[in-house]
N, C-alpha and C positions, 0 to 999 in steps of 0.2 A: 586548249587541250581538249584531245579526243577523248569522247563519252565511251563507256566499255559499251561493247556487245550486250543485248538482251537477248533470252535465252527462257524457255521453257522447258522442265521434264517433268512427265508424267509416269509412275510406274513402284514397286514395291521400295516400302520402308519397311528395315527391319532392323532389330539389335542382333548384331554378330558377338558371339562370345567365340572367340578365335584360339586355338590350343596349338602349340608347336612339338611338335611330336616325331622322334628322329624315324620311326618310320609307320608308315600308315594300317591303325587296328586293322585286325581283320578276323579277330577271336572274340566270342564272348566273354572277355574276360578283363581286368582293369590295366590300365596301362597309366604310365608316369608322363605327365606334360613337361619339356623345359619351361614354356614361358606359357603365359594366358593372358588376353587383351578382349578388353570389353568395348565397342565402337556402335557410330551408327554405320549402319549396312543395309543391303537389298541394292537392287540394279539401281531403281527410279534418284535413290538418295546419294549412291556412290557417284551417279553419273553427276548429280546435280554439284554437287561437294566437288567433281573434277571439273565441272564449267569454270566454278566461281574462282580455284585456284589457276585455271588458266586463265583468269583474265577477264570474265565476264561478269553479268547482272544477272541473278537466276531468278526467277519462280519456280518451286517444287510441288505438282498436285500428288496427292495419295491419301492412303487411309493408317489409320494408328487407333489402335482401341482406348479405351480409356481407362489405361492401368500404370501401373508404375515404371514399367517398358516405356511407354506411349508417351510418359510427364518428361521421360531421360531423353527421349530421341528428340522430341520437341524442342528442348535445351539445348540437346547439342547443334539444332538448326539453326536456332537463335546465333548460337556461339560461332558458327563459321561463314555467317553474311549470308543464307539460302532464306532468301523467300518462302514462305509456309503459309500463307495465307488461304490456299488451296490443298492445306492438308486437314482433311474431315475427321474429325472423331465421332467414331461408331459406338453407341451407349452398350453395354454391358457383353462387350467383348474383349479377344487378346490382343493385343501388339505380334504381328511376326517376328519369331524369332530363328534366328539360324546357328546350328553350334558347329563350326568350322575345327576341320583339323586339318593342317599343313606341315607335311613333312620337308627333311635335311635339302629335299631336289626343289622344292617351292610347290611341289603339286600340293593340289588341294581335295577336300570329301566334305561337302555339307550335308547337312540334314534339317531340313526347313520346315517349318510350323509358318504356313501364308497366312494366316487369322482364319474370319470369317468366310465365309463362300459366298460367292453371287447371292444363292436363293435365300441366303437368310438374310444378308445386308442388303435388299431388294426391298425386305418391310419397314428398312429406317426412313424416313422422310427426307434425312441428311446425308444417304450415301451419294449421292450426285453432285459433282460441283453447281456453286452457285452462280447461274450463267451471268446473272448482273454483277457480281464480283470480277468475275473472266473478262466480262467485255470492257471494266472498268479500268483493268488492269493496263500500263502501256504496253503496246501492241512488241510483243518480239520479234526477231528478225527470222527465228527458226527455231523450232522445236524437236524434241526426242522424247519416243514414249515404249515402253513395254506395256504386254497387257495384264499383268499378273492384276489388275482391275480394268475390265475390257469396258465396261460403261464409260470410265473417266479419261480411259485413251482415246476411245472414239469422240467423246467429246471436245477433247486438244486436237484431236486429226480435221474435225469436223471444223473447227475454231479457225485452225492453220490454211485449211483449203479457202474458205471463205475471206483470208487475209492475204492469200497468195504468198506463202511466205516456205522455204520448205519444210517439210514436214518428214523425219527419219523414225522407223519403227527399230528397233530391236529386235528381230525378229527368232525367239527364243520357243520351245514344243512347249507345250503345243500350239500351235500359230491361229493366226486370228485372219480369216479371209475375210472379216466385214474391214475390220482395221487396216488390212494391208490396201483394199482398193481406195482408203482414204489418204494415203500414204504417198508423197513425191518419191521417196527413197526406202528399199526394203533393204536391211543389215543383217541377213542370215546368220546364224550360228553354225555349223556343220552339223549338227543335232538338228536343229531347228530347218534347216530344208529337207534333210531326211525325212522329217516327218513330214513338211507339204508335200513333196515330190515323191516320196516313199520308191526314190531311186536311190543308188548310192555315188552315181555319177555329178560331179560339179555342174560341169558345164550342161548336160541335160536338165539336172534340177533347177538353174537359173533360166533357162530359155523357156520354160515350162511357166516359171513365176512373172517374168517378161510377157510371154505371151499373152497370161490370164489377166495381168494387172495395169499393162504399160507401163510402168515406170522403169526407175532407175534400179538396177539389182546387186547384190554383191554378195559374199559370205567371207567370210572372218575363220580363220583354221588356225588357230593356235600360232606355234612357232613355224607353219606352213606358210605363212604369211595371208595376203587376201586374193581371192579371184571375184571380176567383174565382168561384165559383158560390156566392150567397148564398141560400138557402133556396128554390134552384131557380130563382133569376133572377140572371144576368150581371153580377156588379159589379167597377169599375174603380176603381183607385189611381194616381195620375199618379205620375211619381218627382217628385223636386226637381231644380228643373232647376238645375246647376252647371255650371262650365269644367272639364272633365277633364282632370287632370294625367294619370292613370296608372289604368286600368280594369281591371287584372290583381289578379285576386281578388275583386271586387265583388262577385260573386255568392255567392264563399263565405262572404262576411262577410256579406249579407244572411240566407243559411239559417242561419247560428250567431246573429245577433240574430232571427230568425223564431222559433228554438227556444229560446232563453231565454225570452222574451216567455210563451212556452207554458208552460214550467215554471212560473213564474209564474202560472197560470192567469187569464191577460190575454186577450179575445175576439181570433180573429183578426183582425179588423180593427185591434184595435190595434197587435198585432205587425205589422202590415206595415208599418204608416208608421212605427215604430220601425226595424223593418228597413230601408226605403227611406232613411231619416235617415242611418243607418250604416253603409250604402252608399253613399251621396253624400260623405258626410265623407273615406272610404275614397280615390272617385275623384278627391276633391279633392289627395291628399295625392303628392307624391315620395317617398314615405320607405319605400316597403313594406310591411312587417309593421307596422312601426314607425310610420307613417299611420293604424294599424288603433285608431279612436278607444275612451274609455273611455264609460261611460254616462254620466258629467256632459257630457262632449261631446256626445253626441247629444242629451238632453235639452235641452240650451242651444239647439244649431242649434234642433229642432224648434218653440221657442219663439220664436226668432228670425226663422223664415220664417211661422207660423202666426199669433203675435201671441198664443198660449194658451198655459195651461200644459198638458202632456199627463197623460192620462191614467193612466200607468203608477204 
């Protein structure tokens, strides 16, 4: 029996309090929610859960406060079979929390408290990843980072470079040039690419990034699909057309699925199609983290939509 692919994710871990509303709040007054859900959130944590649901064995690196939310989130990671030995507890600090509004069209609005800033946590001796513990773990076949905790992201990326494995950055604004210089693959959000390049042109922004860092580059643009540079030419793959129920975390699922396929040594174009399908299925579900598909569901969806068996 084949063993699971081993992956590592590093990034934001947060408590998500999600309110489902008929329309997005726009004024300073009371609104009534149709439903509410408390769950594990944050780009790093959602990506790690997605990797696990897609069949990988996952280690998550991140930080939490020593508060009630931190205790609950650590329990949630354990319950979802996500390795958390690299999750650091910051003394006398609050865990990241997000208040999320999701409207009838599936669009979301997020207010996020990300916890202690880099300057304050730098005073803590325990706020970098334990190098001996990192080195003692089984070597992953790929890593994914966001830069909400830049010091940890740089550690994980340096480790990946040392091991010669694919290293993907979820490049959100504000982008980290130091981290991008260490990665093998840059996957910008549309806002992240604008922040990096200070231009609105997708092609120009991608060329600037590739010229500066010399790695593979793409940008995800929601329902517009994904653009990337393929042997110097701008390539595009459309998103799967679906009726969105909840878009929260869809980008994180995309990055997780893309990284998983790179770990399997799939070509980037094949990885993009798989990631597009995984993200589309996530958008179609109202079930939060439990709506993240497994690999079989993604492959079945791709076959249904394309009429052909996947190359994966």
